[in-house]
C-alpha positions in Angstrom: 117.1 11.4 112.0 114.0 11.2 114.2 112.2 13.6 111.8 112.8 11.1 109.0 110.4 8.5 110.6 106.7 8.4 110.6 104.8 7.6 113.7 103.0 4.6 112.3 105.3 1.6 112.7 108.4 3.8 112.8 108.9 3.4 109.1 111.4 5.8 107.3 109.8 8.6 105.4 112.0 9.2 102.3 110.4 12.7 101.7 112.0 13.9 104.9 115.5 12.8 103.9 118.2 15.2 102.9 121.6 14.7 101.3 124.6 16.7 102.8 126.4 16.6 99.5 125.5 19.4 97.1 123.7 18.4 93.9 125.6 19.3 90.8 122.5 20.0 88.8 120.7 22.1 91.3 119.4 25.6 90.4 120.8 27.6 93.2 124.3 28.3 94.6 125.5 26.1 97.4 128.5 26.3 99.6 130.3 23.7 97.5 130.5 26.1 94.7 133.2 28.0 96.7 135.1 24.8 97.6 137.7 24.8 94.9 136.4 21.3 93.6 134.2 20.1 90.7 131.3 22.4 91.6 133.7 25.5 91.5 135.1 24.3 88.2 131.6 23.9 86.7 130.6 27.4 87.9 133.6 29.0 86.2 133.3 27.0 83.0 129.4 27.2 82.7 128.7 30.7 84.1 131.7 32.9 84.2 133.9 31.9 81.3 131.0 32.2 78.7 130.2 35.6 80.1 133.5 37.2 79.9 135.9 34.4 78.8 139.1 35.2 76.8 142.4 33.7 76.0 144.1 35.1 79.1 141.4 34.0 81.4 141.3 30.5 79.8 144.7 29.7 81.4 142.9 29.5 84.8 146.0 29.9 86.8 146.3 31.3 90.3 147.2 34.7 88.6 147.1 36.0 85.1 150.3 36.9 83.4 149.8 40.0 81.2 152.2 41.7 78.7 152.4 45.4 79.5 154.9 47.9 78.3 157.6 45.4 77.5 157.3 43.6 80.7 155.1 40.7 82.0 152.7 41.6 84.9 151.2 39.1 87.1 147.7 40.0 88.3 145.5 38.3 90.9 142.5 38.9 93.1 140.8 37.0 95.8 138.0 37.3 98.3 138.2 36.1 102.0 135.2 35.0 103.9 136.8 32.8 106.6 134.8 32.0 109.7 135.9 32.7 112.4 137.8 35.9 111.8 140.6 35.0 114.1 142.1 31.4 114.4 145.4 29.9 115.8 148.3 31.3 113.7 146.5 34.0 111.9 143.3 36.0 111.0 141.4 37.0 107.9 143.7 40.0 107.7 147.1 38.2 107.2 145.3 35.5 105.3 144.1 38.1 102.7 147.6 39.4 102.2 149.4 36.1 102.1 146.9 34.5 99.8 147.2 37.1 97.1 151.0 37.3 97.5 151.2 33.5 97.1 148.8 33.6 93.9 151.2 35.9 92.3 154.2 33.8 93.5 152.7 30.8 91.7 153.4 32.6 88.4 156.9 33.2 89.5 156.2 36.9 90.3 157.3 38.8 93.4 154.3 40.8 94.6 154.8 44.5 94.7 151.4 46.3 95.3 148.1 45.2 96.8 144.6 46.7 96.9 142.2 46.0 99.7 138.5 46.2 99.9 136.6 45.8 103.2 132.9 44.8 103.4 131.8 45.4 107.0 128.6 44.4 108.7 126.9 47.0 110.7 127.4 46.5 114.4 130.9 45.0 114.1 133.2 46.4 116.7 135.7 49.0 115.5 138.4 47.4 117.6 138.0 44.2 115.6 138.3 46.1 112.4 141.4 47.8 113.6 142.9 44.4 114.7 142.3 43.0 111.2 143.7 46.1 109.6 146.8 45.9 111.7 147.4 42.3 110.9 147.1 43.1 107.3 149.7 45.8 107.7 152.1 43.6 109.5 151.7 40.8 106.9 152.2 43.2 104.0 155.5 44.5 105.7 156.7 40.9 106.2 155.9 40.1 102.5 157.5 43.2 101.2 154.4 44.6 99.5 152.6 47.9 99.8 148.8 48.1 100.3 148.5 51.1 97.8 144.7 51.5 97.5 141.4 50.3 98.8 137.6 50.6 99.5 135.1 50.2 102.3 131.5 49.3 102.2 129.1 48.7 105.0 126.1 46.3 104.8 123.0 46.2 107.2 123.2 44.1 110.3 122.4 40.5 109.6 123.5 40.7 105.9 127.2 39.9 106.4 129.4 38.0 108.7 131.4 40.7 110.5 134.1 41.3 107.9 134.7 40.2 104.3 138.0 41.2 102.5 139.0 41.3 99.0 142.6 41.8 97.9 144.2 42.2 94.5 147.9 42.3 93.6 150.4 42.9 91.0 154.0 41.9 90.5 156.5 41.6 87.7 157.4 38.1 86.3 161.2 37.6 85.7 162.4 37.2 82.2 162.7 33.6 81.1 160.0 32.3 83.6 157.0 30.4 82.3 155.2 28.8 85.2 151.7 27.4 84.5 149.7 24.2 85.0 149.8 23.4 81.2 153.6 23.0 81.5 153.5 19.8 83.5 155.5 17.0 81.7 155.9 13.2 82.3 159.1 12.7 84.3 158.5 15.9 86.5 159.1 15.4 90.1 156.3 16.5 92.4 157.3 18.4 95.5 155.5 19.9 98.4 157.0 22.7 100.5 156.1 21.4 103.8 153.4 19.7 106.2 149.9 19.8 104.8 146.4 20.2 106.4 147.3 22.7 109.2 145.3 25.5 108.1 142.0 23.8 107.5 142.2 21.9 110.8 143.2 25.0 112.7 140.1 26.9 111.5 137.8 24.0 112.1 139.1 23.5 115.6 138.2 27.1 116.6 135.0 27.2 114.7 133.5 23.9 116.2 135.2 24.3 119.6 137.2 21.0 119.1 140.3 20.2 121.2 142.9 17.7 119.9 145.2 17.7 122.9 147.6 20.1 121.1 147.1 23.4 119.4 147.1 23.2 115.7 148.2 26.6 114.1 147.5 27.7 110.6 150.5 27.7 108.2 149.5 31.0 106.6 152.7 32.7 105.3 154.0 34.5 102.3 155.7 32.3 99.7 157.5 34.9 97.4 160.8 34.4 99.0 160.7 30.7 98.7 159.8 30.9 95.0 162.6 33.3 94.5 165.1 30.9 96.1 163.8 28.1 93.9 164.1 30.3 90.7 167.7 31.0 91.8 168.4 27.3 91.1 166.6 27.2 87.8 164.0 29.3 85.9 162.8 26.2 84.3 160.2 25.4 87.0 157.2 23.9 85.2 154.3 24.3 87.6 153.7 26.0 91.0 150.4 25.9 92.8 149.4 26.7 96.4 146.9 24.0 97.5 144.3 26.1 99.3 140.7 25.2 98.9 140.4 21.5 98.1 144.0 20.9 99.3 146.6 18.9 97.6 144.1 16.7 95.8 142.3 19.5 94.1 145.5 21.2 93.0 147.0 18.0 91.5 143.8 17.2 89.7 143.7 20.6 88.1 147.3 20.4 87.0 146.7 16.9 85.5 143.6 18.1 83.6 145.3 21.2 82.3 148.4 19.4 81.1 146.9 16.2 79.9 149.3 14.2 82.1 148.8 11.8 85.0 150.1 12.1 88.5 151.2 9.3 90.9 151.5 10.1 94.6 153.3 8.1 97.2 150.8 8.4 100.0 153.4 7.8 102.7 155.7 10.5 101.5 153.0 13.3 101.9 154.1 15.0 105.0 151.0 15.1 107.3 151.7 16.2 110.9 150.6 13.8 113.6 148.0 16.2 115.2 146.4 16.8 111.7 146.4 13.0 110.9 144.7 12.4 114.3 142.2 15.2 113.8 141.4 14.0 110.3 141.0 10.4 111.5 138.7 11.5 114.3 136.5 13.7 112.0 136.6 11.3 108.9 138.6 13.7 106.7 141.3 13.0 104.1 144.3 15.3 104.7 144.9 15.5 101.1 141.7 17.5 100.7 142.3 19.9 103.7 143.3 23.5 102.8 146.7 25.0 103.3 147.7 28.7 103.2 151.4 28.7 103.3 152.4 25.7 101.2 153.2 25.2 97.5 153.2 22.2 95.1 156.0 22.3 92.5 156.4 20.3 89.3 160.2 20.3 88.7 162.2 18.8 85.8 163.9 15.7 87.3 167.4 16.9 86.5 166.8 20.0 88.7 164.8 18.3 91.5 167.6 17.6 94.0 169.0 21.1 93.8 165.5 22.7 94.0 164.5 20.7 97.0 167.8 21.6 98.7 167.2 25.3 98.2 163.7 24.9 99.5 164.9 23.2 102.6 167.3 26.0 103.2 164.5 28.6 103.3 162.3 29.0 106.4 159.1 28.4 104.3 160.4 25.3 102.7 162.2 23.6 105.6 159.8 20.6 105.3 159.9 20.2 101.6 159.4 16.6 100.4 159.2 14.7 97.1 155.7 13.3 97.0 155.3 11.9 93.5 155.9 12.2 89.8 154.1 13.2 86.7 153.5 10.4 84.2 152.1 9.9 80.7 149.7 7.1 81.8 146.1 7.8 82.9 146.1 11.5 81.6 144.0 13.8 83.7 144.0 11.4 86.7 145.7 11.4 90.0 146.4 8.1 91.8 148.1 7.5 95.1 150.2 4.4 96.1 148.9 3.4 99.5 150.8 2.2 102.5 149.4 -1.2 102.0 150.9 -1.4 98.5 147.8 -0.8 96.4 146.7 2.3 94.6 143.7 4.4 94.9 142.2 7.2 92.7 142.5 10.7 94.3 139.6 12.4 92.6 138.7 16.1 92.4 136.4 16.8 95.2 132.8 17.7 94.3 132.3 20.4 96.9 134.4 21.1 100.0 135.1 19.2 103.2 135.5 22.4 105.3 133.7 25.5 103.9 134.6 29.1 104.8 138.3 28.3 105.5 139.6 31.3 103.5 
């Protein structure tokens, strides 16, 4: 802050101040526009939707469900710009596969085929590119999908960040399955599939060279098998969402807004691993806003909740499943949390992003 003071009398100079939070009415793109919060929502609603909006796009789910040849096809695309490329528990390669597989799974679809596009910066070591490609191949095999097509572009040195990856995927939605954020209903039980906050803290620890006394590894994993196990209990799952950018808080706010319902969280019930809680406490972060890459949130009719949670806990990717709240008719569009002290607090949609470039 030394530059914010003038020499005469050491008085503050307001013209030298800067605000770390992005301004919502600014004329340029800021990192917060990619954070999955309010800025991202405004970018979509004010720029992209008017440009090519349509009834299918207006659903704004993790993937689009399209009628095609008598079937329903789930289709999704995503770009990955994570920095650094490699982090505890994964890398940009398996992240790109798992992220798109999981977006399809949030519609109830089992991913079948992926496309992959690489944007490479001139000067990137070919050994690094090969390592990322092999990680993608291994992740695709583990998820049961085929990388069927792709593309490669190279940009000048200094005009990229090593490697960016875009993946798209398709899969079939089973008959009788209708999973979308608009279907949340008062009385639904809110379930998370496991501990939250691992991915964001894992990436941050490597990027900033932080040590927390124990290695925190990303939770990146494919969720198609877990969703299939849940659908094996009932096809009447109302909502599924993977809480990536913006974390649990952003996902719940998006669901509440889309369905016109409220959500009540029990803060103490949210499974936050002790190392994540300690790291967030040290850094001043809220674990509810930290990204995940191998977790899902489910809104389940109360009559099926116990059986669905049991099926989740029997699956490797859902062993830590926990009931964290409920959907209510009160305060529509709003998420509140019952705190450990017995009070309540509003869990708002983040404006930007606590941790940029985490996927």
